[in-house]
C-alpha positions as CSV (number, residue, x, y, z in Angstrom):
1,M,-0.3,-0.3,0.1
2,I,3.0,2.3,1.3
3,N,4.6,1.9,-2.3
4,K,1.2,2.4,-4.3
5,G,0.8,5.7,-2.1
6,L,4.0,6.4,-3.5
7,S,3.6,5.8,-6.8
8,K,0.2,8.1,-6.8
9,M,2.0,10.3,-5.5
10,G,5.5,10.7,-8.0
11,I,3.5,10.1,-10.8
12,F,0.6,13.5,-9.7
13,L,4.5,15.6,-9.6
14,L,5.4,14.1,-12.3
15,N,2.3,15.5,-14.7
16,M,2.4,19.0,-12.6
17,L,5.7,19.5,-13.7
18,S,4.4,17.9,-17.5
19,L,2.6,20.9,-17.1
20,F,5.6,24.0,-17.6
21,P,7.1,25.5,-20.2
22,L,9.6,23.3,-21.5
23,F,12.6,26.7,-21.5
24,I,11.6,26.1,-17.8
25,L,12.0,22.2,-17.8
26,Y,15.9,22.1,-19.6
27,R,16.4,25.0,-16.4
28,L,15.7,21.6,-14.1
29,A,17.2,19.6,-16.4
30,D,20.6,21.0,-16.1
31,A,20.0,21.6,-12.2
32,F,20.2,17.7,-12.5
33,Y,22.8,17.2,-15.1
34,V,25.2,18.4,-12.5
35,L,23.3,15.5,-9.7
36,I,23.0,12.5,-12.6
37,F,26.7,13.5,-13.9
38,Y,28.7,15.2,-10.7
39,V,26.4,14.4,-7.5
40,F,25.0,11.2,-7.1
41,G,27.4,9.8,-10.3
42,Y,24.4,7.8,-11.6
43,R,24.9,4.8,-13.2
44,R,28.6,6.4,-14.4
45,K,30.9,3.3,-13.4
46,V,28.1,1.6,-16.3
47,V,28.5,3.9,-18.6
48,K,32.0,4.6,-18.3
49,E,32.9,0.8,-18.9
50,N,30.0,0.4,-21.9
51,L,32.1,3.4,-23.8
52,V,35.6,1.9,-23.1
53,N,34.7,-0.7,-23.9
54,A,32.5,-0.3,-27.2
55,F,35.3,2.2,-28.2
56,P,39.0,0.4,-27.4
57,E,40.9,3.5,-30.2
58,K,39.4,6.5,-28.2
59,T,41.6,8.5,-25.1
60,T,40.6,8.8,-22.4
61,T,39.8,12.2,-22.6
62,E,37.4,11.8,-25.9
63,L,35.6,9.0,-23.7
64,Y,34.8,11.9,-20.9
65,A,33.4,14.0,-23.5
66,I,31.7,11.9,-24.8
67,E,29.6,10.5,-21.4
68,K,29.5,14.1,-20.4
69,R,27.5,14.8,-23.3
70,F,25.5,11.6,-22.9
71,Y,24.9,12.7,-19.5
72,K,23.3,16.6,-20.7
73,F,21.3,14.5,-23.4
74,L,19.8,12.5,-20.7
75,A,19.1,14.5,-18.2
76,S,16.9,16.7,-20.8
77,L,16.0,13.2,-21.6
78,F,14.1,12.7,-19.4
79,I,12.1,16.3,-18.7
80,E,11.3,15.3,-22.6
81,V,9.6,11.8,-20.6
82,I,7.4,14.1,-18.7
83,K,7.0,16.8,-21.4
84,M,4.7,13.5,-23.2
85,K,1.8,13.9,-21.1
86,S,0.8,17.3,-21.8
87,I,3.0,17.9,-25.4
88,S,0.2,19.0,-28.5
89,K,0.6,17.7,-31.4
90,K,1.5,21.5,-33.2
91,E,4.4,21.3,-30.5
92,L,5.5,17.9,-31.0
93,N,5.3,17.9,-35.2
94,K,7.4,21.6,-34.6
95,R,10.2,19.0,-32.1
96,V,10.0,15.6,-34.5
97,K,10.3,16.1,-38.5
98,F,10.2,13.2,-40.7
99,K,11.7,12.5,-43.9
100,N,12.0,10.0,-46.6
101,T,8.8,8.7,-45.5
102,D,7.4,8.4,-49.4
103,L,8.3,5.0,-49.5
104,V,7.3,3.8,-46.8
105,E,3.6,5.8,-47.6
106,A,3.9,4.5,-50.5
107,Y,3.3,0.7,-49.6
108,L,0.3,1.9,-47.2
109,K,-1.1,3.5,-49.6
110,N,-1.2,-0.3,-51.2
111,N,-2.8,-1.7,-48.4
112,E,0.4,-2.7,-47.4
113,S,2.8,-2.8,-43.5
114,V,5.9,-2.6,-42.8
115,I,8.2,-3.0,-40.5
116,F,9.9,-0.1,-39.0
117,C,13.8,-0.3,-36.4
118,S,14.7,1.5,-33.6
119,S,16.5,2.1,-31.1
120,H,17.1,3.6,-28.0
121,Y,18.7,6.4,-29.0
122,G,17.6,10.3,-28.9
123,N,14.5,11.0,-27.3
124,Y,13.2,7.9,-29.1
125,E,9.8,8.3,-27.4
126,W,9.2,11.3,-28.4
127,V,9.4,10.6,-32.7
128,C,7.7,7.3,-31.2
129,M,4.4,9.1,-30.5
130,A,4.7,11.2,-33.4
131,I,4.8,8.2,-35.8
132,G,1.0,8.2,-35.2
133,L,1.4,11.6,-36.5
134,N,2.7,11.2,-39.6
135,F,1.8,8.6,-41.6
136,S,-1.7,7.3,-43.2
137,G,-1.0,3.5,-41.8
138,K,-2.4,2.3,-37.8
139,H,0.9,2.5,-35.7
140,Y,1.9,-0.9,-32.8
141,P,4.7,0.2,-31.2
142,I,6.1,-3.1,-29.4
143,Y,6.8,-2.4,-25.4
144,K,8.3,-4.4,-22.5
145,P,6.0,-3.6,-19.6
146,L,7.1,-2.1,-16.5
147,S,7.4,-3.4,-13.6
148,S,5.0,-1.0,-11.8
149,E,1.6,-1.1,-12.5
150,A,1.2,2.2,-12.1
151,F,4.5,3.0,-13.9
152,D,3.9,1.6,-16.8
153,N,-0.2,2.6,-16.5
154,W,1.2,6.5,-16.5
155,F,3.4,5.0,-19.6
156,L,1.0,3.5,-21.8
157,T,-1.5,6.4,-21.1
158,M,1.6,8.6,-23.1
159,R,2.7,6.4,-25.4
160,S,-0.7,5.8,-27.0
161,K,-1.6,9.8,-27.8
162,F,-2.2,10.7,-31.4
163,G,-3.3,7.0,-32.3
164,N,-0.6,4.6,-30.7
165,N,-1.6,1.0,-30.6
166,M,0.4,0.3,-27.8
167,V,1.3,-3.9,-28.5
168,S,3.5,-5.5,-25.2
169,M,5.9,-8.5,-26.7
170,R,4.0,-10.7,-26.1
171,Q,1.9,-9.8,-27.4
172,T,2.8,-9.3,-30.6
173,L,2.2,-12.1,-33.0
174,R,-1.5,-12.2,-31.8
175,A,-1.8,-8.5,-32.8
176,I,0.2,-9.1,-36.5
177,Q,-2.4,-11.9,-36.8
178,A,-5.7,-9.9,-36.0
179,S,-4.3,-6.2,-38.1
180,K,-3.1,-8.5,-41.1
181,N,-6.6,-7.0,-43.4
182,E,-5.1,-3.4,-43.4
183,P,-2.3,-1.2,-43.4
184,T,-0.1,-1.3,-40.4
185,M,3.7,-0.1,-38.9
186,F,5.0,-2.3,-36.1
187,T,8.2,-0.2,-34.4
188,F,10.7,-2.5,-32.3
189,G,13.3,-1.7,-30.3
190,S,15.9,-3.7,-32.1
191,D,18.9,-2.8,-30.0
192,Q,17.1,-4.4,-26.6
193,A,19.5,-7.5,-25.3
194,P,17.1,-10.8,-24.9
195,S,17.1,-12.4,-21.1
196,K,19.7,-15.0,-21.5
197,D,18.0,-18.1,-22.1
198,E,16.4,-16.1,-25.2
199,S,20.8,-15.1,-26.2
200,N,20.3,-17.8,-29.1
201,Y,22.3,-14.9,-31.4
202,W,25.2,-12.9,-31.5
203,T,27.6,-10.9,-33.5
204,M,29.9,-8.7,-32.7
205,F,28.7,-5.7,-31.9
206,L,31.0,-1.4,-31.0
207,N,33.5,-4.2,-30.2
208,Q,32.0,-6.7,-28.7
209,E,29.4,-10.0,-28.2
210,S,26.4,-9.4,-28.3
211,S,23.4,-11.0,-27.8
212,I,20.6,-9.6,-31.2
213,Q,17.2,-10.5,-30.3
214,L,15.5,-12.1,-33.4
215,G,10.9,-11.1,-33.8
216,V,12.3,-8.2,-36.7
217,E,14.1,-10.9,-38.3
218,K,11.4,-13.4,-37.4
219,I,8.2,-11.0,-38.4
220,A,9.9,-9.5,-41.3
221,R,10.9,-13.7,-43.5
222,K,7.6,-14.7,-42.5
223,T,5.3,-11.7,-43.6
224,N,7.7,-10.6,-45.7
225,R,6.9,-6.9,-44.8
226,P,9.2,-4.4,-45.7
227,V,12.3,-3.3,-43.3
228,F,13.2,0.5,-42.6
229,Y,15.3,2.1,-39.4
230,L,14.4,4.9,-38.5
231,K,18.1,7.5,-38.4
232,I,17.3,9.6,-35.3
233,N,19.5,12.9,-36.0
234,H,19.6,14.8,-32.5
235,L,19.7,18.4,-34.8
236,K,19.7,21.2,-31.0
237,R,18.0,20.6,-28.2
238,G,15.2,19.6,-28.6
239,Y,14.5,18.9,-31.9
240,Y,14.8,15.8,-34.0
241,E,14.9,14.6,-37.6
242,V,14.4,11.0,-38.3
243,D,14.3,9.5,-41.3
244,C,13.1,6.7,-42.5
245,V,16.3,4.6,-44.9
246,P,14.9,1.3,-46.3
247,I,17.9,-1.1,-45.1
248,C,15.3,-4.3,-46.1
249,L,12.6,-4.8,-49.6
250,N,12.5,-7.9,-50.2
251,P,13.1,-10.1,-47.2
252,A,11.5,-13.5,-47.8
253,E,14.7,-13.2,-49.9
254,T,17.4,-12.8,-47.4
255,A,19.5,-15.5,-45.7
256,E,18.8,-16.3,-41.7
257,F,20.3,-14.3,-40.4
258,E,21.0,-11.3,-42.6
259,I,18.3,-8.6,-41.6
260,T,19.1,-9.3,-38.3
261,E,23.6,-8.4,-39.1
262,M,22.3,-5.4,-40.9
263,H,19.6,-3.7,-37.9
264,T,22.6,-4.1,-36.2
265,H,24.9,-2.9,-38.1
266,F,23.1,0.4,-39.5
267,L,22.8,1.2,-35.5
268,E,26.0,-0.2,-35.2
269,D,27.0,2.9,-37.5
270,M,25.0,5.1,-35.9
271,I,25.9,5.2,-32.8
272,K,30.0,5.8,-34.1
273,E,28.2,9.0,-36.0
274,A,27.2,11.4,-32.9
275,P,27.9,8.6,-29.9
276,A,26.5,11.0,-27.1
277,Y,22.9,9.9,-28.1
278,W,22.8,6.6,-26.9
279,L,21.4,4.7,-24.0
280,W,24.8,4.1,-22.5
281,S,23.6,3.8,-18.8
282,H,22.3,0.3,-19.9
283,R,23.5,-2.8,-19.1
284,R,23.4,-4.1,-22.3
285,W,26.2,-6.6,-22.0
286,K,25.7,-7.8,-18.6
287,Y,25.2,-11.7,-20.3
288,K,28.0,-13.7,-22.5
289,P,28.2,-15.9,-24.6
290,V,27.6,-19.6,-23.2
291,P,30.8,-21.3,-24.5
292,K,29.8,-24.3,-26.4
293,V,31.4,-27.6,-25.0
294,S,32.1,-30.6,-27.5
295,K,30.9,-33.9,-25.5
296,V,33.6,-36.9,-26.8
297,T,32.4,-40.2,-27.9
298,A,33.6,-43.0,-27.1
299,E,35.0,-43.4,-31.3
300,D,37.1,-40.2,-30.1
301,Q,38.2,-41.3,-27.1
302,I,39.9,-44.6,-28.8
303,I,41.7,-43.0,-31.4
304,M,43.0,-40.5,-27.8
305,D,44.5,-43.0,-25.8
306,T,46.3,-44.7,-29.0
307,M,47.8,-41.2,-29.7
308,A,48.3,-41.0,-25.7
């Protein structure tokens, strides 16, 4: 009951805070940056380790500069997420601009569906929110429910604004089946690490062996829906440009894991281009691949004993 009460109070305060204009909220973000970077050192050990492993070629000075820019952006992102509660359609469209949408719209107007690959880069929340305002098809963002029911409902309410139909990860196939007769956009967060038990595919990503979600590839190959990457460019504080980049237009013709490699390395290039805007505080590499132990057959053992 106490935790539930605290959650309600926290949500109430966040809703009140959301009513302030962004120019005031960004002043709060500046103070928040000082707290999380200099005072509390929020996940700085995780961020430093991730950056060192991802960019072994960079100097300590270069890595520190990226780290500071990341925390400044993280503070602004926190404020921008709070603002989702009260942001208007007009202001969102002013701050999130899409380009190269013609090909996506051509599919949708032909009653065909597409898949969007996204990632924890830039203000992925605003971008996902704005898709519902900028395309003609129905938008189904795939999300992972939060452990707190109160905050999960709060996020769902905000994310569902402006025509978005939120779908829990475990309900993805059901939602695709239910909407198969209409033009849709399903948006996947392709950089989220699978659980340890579901880490079935590993590849090199940012200089480290990384487990990759296979959901995008499985659905794309099964349905032959074209795959577009939402390349988010951080123009300046609070302003983003989203390039709809086609990375695979004929998924049914691809080899196994080909699409997974495509979207993984597209993201890698995007991060290398402007590294401060990816979510470095996430424990992306907490699981390591388990070496496969080869079994020695009776015949092998005889051969080894003979050679000893």
